Every structure is written in structure tokens, then in C-alpha cells.
N, C-alpha and C positions, 0 to 999 in steps of 0.2 A: 921932440914931443915926449912928455913923461911916459914912463912905462905903465901900461895898463889903461891908457886913455884912448878912447875911440877917436879915430882920425875924422876930421871934418870932410864932408863929401857932398857934392851937389846932389840935388834930389834925383837926377836921372841915373846915378850910378849906385851900386849896392854899397852898404857901409863896410868899411874894413876895420878889423879889430887888431889892436896891438896889446898882447898880454896873454895871461893864462886863462883857462876855462875852469868852471866849477862843475864837477861831475858827481852826480849822486845816483844811488840805486834805491828804488822803492818797490815793495810789493804793491800790486794793483789794488788790493784791499786787505787791510790788516785784520778784518773780522771774518774773512772767508775761511772755510776749511782748507782750501788750497788756492793759491794765488800765483799768477805769473809775476816775475821780477822785471821791472822796467828800468831803463837808464835815462836820466835826464841831464842834458848838457846845457849849461848857462855860461854867460860871459863872466869873467872874473871881476869885472868892474861893477857888478850889481845890476847890469842891464836886464830888461824884461824879456829880451829875445831868448828863446830856448827851443830845444827839440826834445822829443820823447820817442824812444824806441823800445820795442820788446826785446829782451835778451834771449828768449827761448828757454829760460830756466823757470822752474817752479819750486815753491816751498809749501810744505804742509803747515797748517795752523800758524800763519805768520805772526799773529798776535803773541804767540808763545815762543816761536823759534827765530824771530827776526830781531837783530840788534840795531836799533834806530840810531845809536850813536856812532857805530862803526860802519853802517851801511853794508852789513854782511850777515850771513846766517850765523846763529850762535853755535859755538863749538860742540854743544851737546846734541845738536841735530844730527841724525844718522848720516846725512849726505853733506855735512858741512864742508869737509875738505875738498871734494871735487867741485862743488858749487862755488865756494869762495875762491878757489884757484882760477876758475873760469871768469868770475867777476873781476878779479885783478887783471887778467889778460885783456878783458874788454875795456877796463878803465885805462890801461896803458896804451892800447891801440887808439882809443877815442882821443886821448890826450895828444898822441903823436900826430894824428890826422888834423886835429884842431890847430896845432902849432905849425904844421906844414902849410895849411891853408893861409894862416896869418903871416908867417915870416917869409915863405918862399913863393907861394902862388899869388899872394895878395888878393885873395877872393873871400867871399862870405864863408866863414868856417862852418856855420851851421848847416848850410845846404850841402857843403862838401862832406861833412861828417855823416849827415843823413843819407847821402848817396853811397859813400864809400865804406862805411862801417859794416853794412850787411854783406858786402862783397868779400869780406875777410873770412866768412864762414863761422865766426865766433858767435853770431846771433842765432845760428840754427835756422836760417831762412825764415825767421819770424815764428817758428814753431818750436815746441819743447824739444830740446836735444835729447835723444834716446840715451846717448852715452852718459849724460849727466842726470837727467830726470829719473830714469829707471835704474835701480841698483843692478850691479852685475850679477849674473846668475851664480848663485852660491851652491856648493855641494850640499846634497841633502843632509839635514841634521836630525838625528833621532829625537823625538819628543821627550823621551825619558832622559836623554842627555841634558837637554835644555832645562827640564824640570829639576834635575839634580843640581845644576848650576844655580838655579833660582833659590832652591832651599839652602844651599851652602852660603849664599850671600846674605841670608836672613838669620843665620845662627848668631846668637848673641844679641840680636836686635829684637826678635820676637820671643814671646813666652814659650815655654816647653809645650804647653797645651796646644798652642797654635801650630807649632812645628809637628806635633803628633797628628793633628788633623791633616796637615800637608802630607805626612807619611801615609795616612790612610788613602788619600787621593792618589798617591803614587802607586800604591798597591793595586788600586782599581785600574789604573792606566796600564800597568804591567800585565795584569791578568786579562784585560780586554785585548791587548796586543797578542798575547799567547793564544787566546781563543779564536781570534781572527786568522791567525797564522801568517800575518803579514806585518812588517814593521810600521809603526806610526811615526810620521815625520812632522816636525814642528811647522813646516810650511804647507802641511796638508790638512790643517784643521778647518775644514769647510763645512757647509751645512749637512752634506751627506755623512761625513765622519761624525759630526756632533749628534745627529739623529741615531746613528748606530751605537755610539757610546751611551746615549741617554737610555736606549732600549736595554743595553747590557746592565746598566745600573738598576733599572726597574726589575730586571730578572733576578738581580742579587737581593731584592727585597728592600731596597732603600726607601725611606719615606720621601715625600716630595721635598721636605726641608733639607734632608741629608743629601739628596740628589742635587738640589740647588747649590748647597754648600760646596760640593765637589766641582761643579761647573764654574762657580765663582772663583775658586782657588785656581783652576786651570786658566781662566781668563786673566786673572791677575798675573800669573806666570808668563803668559804669552805677551801681555802688555809690557812686562818687565823686559822680556827678550826683544820685543819690537823696538823699544826705546834705546836699546844698546846695539842694535844692528845685527842681532843674532838670527833674526828671521826677516823675510821680505814680504811674505804673503799676509795681508791684513784681513783675509776673509773671516777670521775668527771673530772679529768685532761684531759683525751682523749675525754670524752663525750661532754664537753662544747667547741665547736669550734666557735670562734668568727668571723673569716673572716675579710676582710678589711672594714674599715669605709668608707661609701659613703660621698662624699663631700656635705656639706649642704650649703644652700643659706644664705648669710648674707651680710650686707651692711656696707660701711664706708662712712662717710661724706667728702665732699671736704672742702678746706679752706674757700671757698666762703659761703658754707652752714653753717659753724661754725660761720662766721661773721654775717650771718642773724639771727642765734639763739641769738647772743649777742645783736643785735640791736632791736629786736622786743619789742614793748611796752607791758609789762604785768603788768602794775600798778594796773589794776582791778582784776588781778589774782595772789595775793601774794603767794599762795601755789605753783602755777606753776612757778612763778618767782624764787622761792627758788630752785625748781627742776632744772630749767634752769642753775643756777649758779653752782650747784653741778655737773651737766652734763658737763659743760665747764671745771670745775676743773678736772674731770675725763679724758676728752679729752686731757688736757694739761699734764697729768701725765701717762696715760695709765694703771692706777691701776685697779685691779679687784674690784667689788662692795664690797667684804669682807674687802678690805683695804681702802675703800673710806673715812671712818671716820678718818683716819690718815692724810688725806690731809687737813691740817689746818695751819693757819699762826703761831700759837703758837709752832708748831713743826719745823719751819724753823731754820736752823743753818748755819750761814755764807753764806747765799745766796743759800743754798741747802735744799731740803726736803728729809731727810733719811727715807726710807721705808723698813721694813722687811716683805715681803709678808707672809700672813697667810698660803698660799698653799705650799710654799717652804720655810720653816722656817730657813733653813741654808743659805739663800741668804740675801744680803743687797744691796739695790739700792739707789744711791744718785742722785736725780733729780734736775737739775738747775731750778730756779724760773724764768719763762717767764713773760713778761709784761701782757699777757692775764690772766695768773694764778694770778698775783698780783691784777688785777682788780676783779677777782672772790673772792679773799680773802677779799677785801674791802667790797664787796656787801654781803658776807655771815657773816662777823663779827665773833662773837663767837658762832654762831648757831651750834648746835650739829646735827648729822645725826640721825633723829628720825622716819624714815620710812622704810618699808620692801622693798626688791628687787622687789616683785610683784607690789606694789604700784608705785614704781619708773618706772618700765617698762610700766605700764598703762599710766602714766603721760607723758612719753616720746613719746608714740604713739599719744597722744592728742596734744602735742607740735608740732609734725611732721605734723599733720593735719592742725593746725593753720597756719603753715608756708607753707602749700601746697607742702610738699615734696611728690608729688603724681606720680612722674615718675615710670613707671612700671618696675618691675624686673622679669626676667625669673626665675621661681621657679620650681625646679625639686626635687621630692621625690621618694623614692623607697619603695614599699610594696610588700613583697613576691618575691623580685627580679625583679618586674615589674617597669618600669620607668613611672612616672606620672608627666606631665608637665602642668603648668598653670602660670599665671602672677599675681603678687601681687604688690600693691602700696608700695613705699619705707617706708611710715610712719608706715605701719603695721609690718615692720621688725625691727623698732627701739627698742633697749634694752640697758641694761647696758654694754653689750659686744660690742655694736656699738662704744662706746667711746674708748675702747681699740684698736679696729680695726682702728678707725679714727686716733688715735695717731700714730700708726705704719705706716699706709698708707700715711699720710701727710708727715711724715719725709722721707719716701722712695721716694715719688714724688718730694720732694725738693732736692733729689740727695745725701742724706746722706748715707754712706755705711751701709750695712746690719749688720756688726759686731757691729757698734756703736748703731744702733737701738735695736738690741738684748740685748745689755748691759743695755740700758735704760728701756726696757720692762721687763727685768729679765728672758728672755728666754735663755735656754742652748741648747735646741734641735731645729735644723733647721726645722725639719718636723712639730713640734708643732707651731713654729713661723710662718711658711708659711700659716697656717690656718687663720691667722689674716690679711694677706696681701690681699687687695681687689682692684686690679687694674681693670680698666674699658676698654671698647673698645676705649674710647676717649684717655686714656693714651697710648694705643698701637698706635693709629693713630698719636698722637703728636710725639711720639718717632720715628716712621718711617719717618715722614715728616722732623723732625729736622736732622736726620742722612742722609737721602737720598734726600736732597733738590736739 
């Protein structure tokens, strides 16, 4: 009889199989947050007879962590090694039992495997195996240690301004730990700990947006640590609730104000004059401060300035060279960007005061959910981000479509893009008068 062909048998006796089995593993549901892993044994000849048993193993987010081609957990999953080792053991034992039933006992291998495989103890008696499903107890890891590892892994990948905000969050974590008098552990970020940290941040006088930013950075850090197996407690996922970001007050300059910046005589202030032309370059391109050093005549190709944003490295923006940008290139020459964002922002505020950009802006902040209102002169709100807002707002005021402006600014998400759009009451008045005249 050819190998792998089922032997003919009278109806009163069970079928006997000659050949290998086909053994596969599947998560019970690929769409579940957590699913049990099942073993399915079929005949190697393509027969329809099969058995299905639970392995006692679980996998989180199988759609992300299960390799359907290898029937194993992906190596990036934190418990990949122990789970895959156990699956290989189960596979080997199921194959051995199947062949033993076929070649030695001459009985139905499916019934035999179904009865004998659970007796091996490899299936965890049909329940999740604690030795595999639950990670071993790890020694306590200080939260600050994990945070430092996280920050170190992002150096060279994130902009300096982003790393600075991470440093601010670390300072808050260290001070919070010192004031509590007990160490904070990475596996102890639960609802009680988060509530205490939130109260501490409010006592420090942080606005709701600043508080939200610190909690968001902490959550990103813990997610990074969780994915790499540095922590085992996932309480932080539900404990850190961010809520919606409150709209912050920011300004954008008009085309007329940008012309005033170009025309002011700063011959006795060469340092401020240089800042002025860098700012004009930024207003003409809409780049972030982290990419401002790329705005140089030497980088122009065929009338365009190609920019690959540091924040979104998979994007590539080609910016047309405008007459104003050409004038900025002439004034800057081959000068390099040799100042920090902090110095840049201070000098921009001084430039605003010289130009008497003193029109008051209604300033709203939120602390502890309470709305606090005051007025601030425009020059106190000038910063490097003002240039990006100015670039976007001037183009929209000129009537260019949003899709084009988003392409030039490098935005993919409309919600993020709209944060940079700063239309005024004057814009609304002119629109209404032009349409309903």
C-alpha cells in the first residue's frame, strides 16, 4: 500500500491511517485582545478528519503578535521564547503519538492523540499554564531607571526640543519620588500612583496641557518598556487617562507684519538682524526649528528646497523658492545656525517689542480644570512656532486650498494641521462682508 494512503476497512471497524499527520497551531481569535492557542491535528493525506485541543497557552493581540506562516508567536512578543518552546514540545509529542497509533497500535490516531496528549501535562490540563502565560516575577525596577533607558534609546532619533520635554518630565518624576520619600517602581504605576503624581503636578502649577504632556510622555515610556519586557504590570494602560488637549493660545503674523520685520533697520543690532532673517526664512518655508538649519541656499535644487523633516523622517517636502526667501538667502550668505531654540525665542520677543507688536491677545489657560483668562501682548507670544503658524495662515488667507498648504507644511493629519491655523476676528469680518455685501 502506498505511503500516506488510508487503508480500506469494513464499515464496522475504525479507519486506520498510514502516513504523517498535519499539525497546526491557531489563536482562537485573531481579533481578540487576548486569545488561547489551539492545536489542530489532521491527516497528512488531506482527509477531513481532525481534532482540536486547547494548548493552555495565551497570546496578547494575536493579530499583531502571531506569525501565521510559522504557526508561532513572533519573536518580538515579550513571551515568544517560552511559548514557542512549549509549542514545539507539543508539536513533537502530538506527532509521536499519532505515528505510534498508526504504526504500532494500528488504531485511530485521532482518538488516541485526543486522549493521550492531555495526559502528558504539556497542555496545562486545558487551562492557561501559569509557568508560560504569566511572566516570571522580576526584581523591582526603579521607574527612573526605565525612564533613563527610554530617553537614551531616543537620542539621535528625536529632536532636541522633544528630548528636553522628556528631561522636564524626568525632573518631575525625581522630585515627586523625593517628596513622597519612597521609590517609584516601573511595575507600580497604578491608579493610586497616577492620582498622587497628578496632584503633585497640579501643586507645581502646571497647566492642564503641560500636565497632560508629562503623563503622555510617561505612558509612552512605559509602553516602550512593556514591549521590551522591562516591566510586567500593565496597570498603567488604564491608570494614565490623558483626556482631551485644551486649545492653547498662539499667534500668527500677517503679511503686513512680516513686511515690517523685513524693513526694520537693525544695522546697530547685527545679532538681532541675523535672527530676523532666519525668522523670515522660517516664515517662508514653515519648517520646524529642528529643520531650520536645512534652509540654506546651498541646498536649493532646480528652484526648490527639498526638506526631510526630522520629526517625520518618512516624509519629503519640496518647497518652491519665493522672492522673499531669496532675499533672506542673500542676507544670510553662508552663515550657519549657531544658536539654541531658547535664545531664538527670547530674541524674537525682543524683535516684537522693537516693532511694537503690542496688540493684546486674549489668553486662556486651564489649571485643575479651571479656566483662567488674561490678556497678553503679542510680542510675548512670539516663538519659533509662530513662523510655522504664519506660513500656514498667510497661505490660507491668500485663498490657497487646505490640501496644498498641508502638502507644503508636511501635515498628514487635519487635526494637527488645524492647530497651526490662526484666523482672527478681522478675517471673519472680511469674509462675511465680501460674501454678504
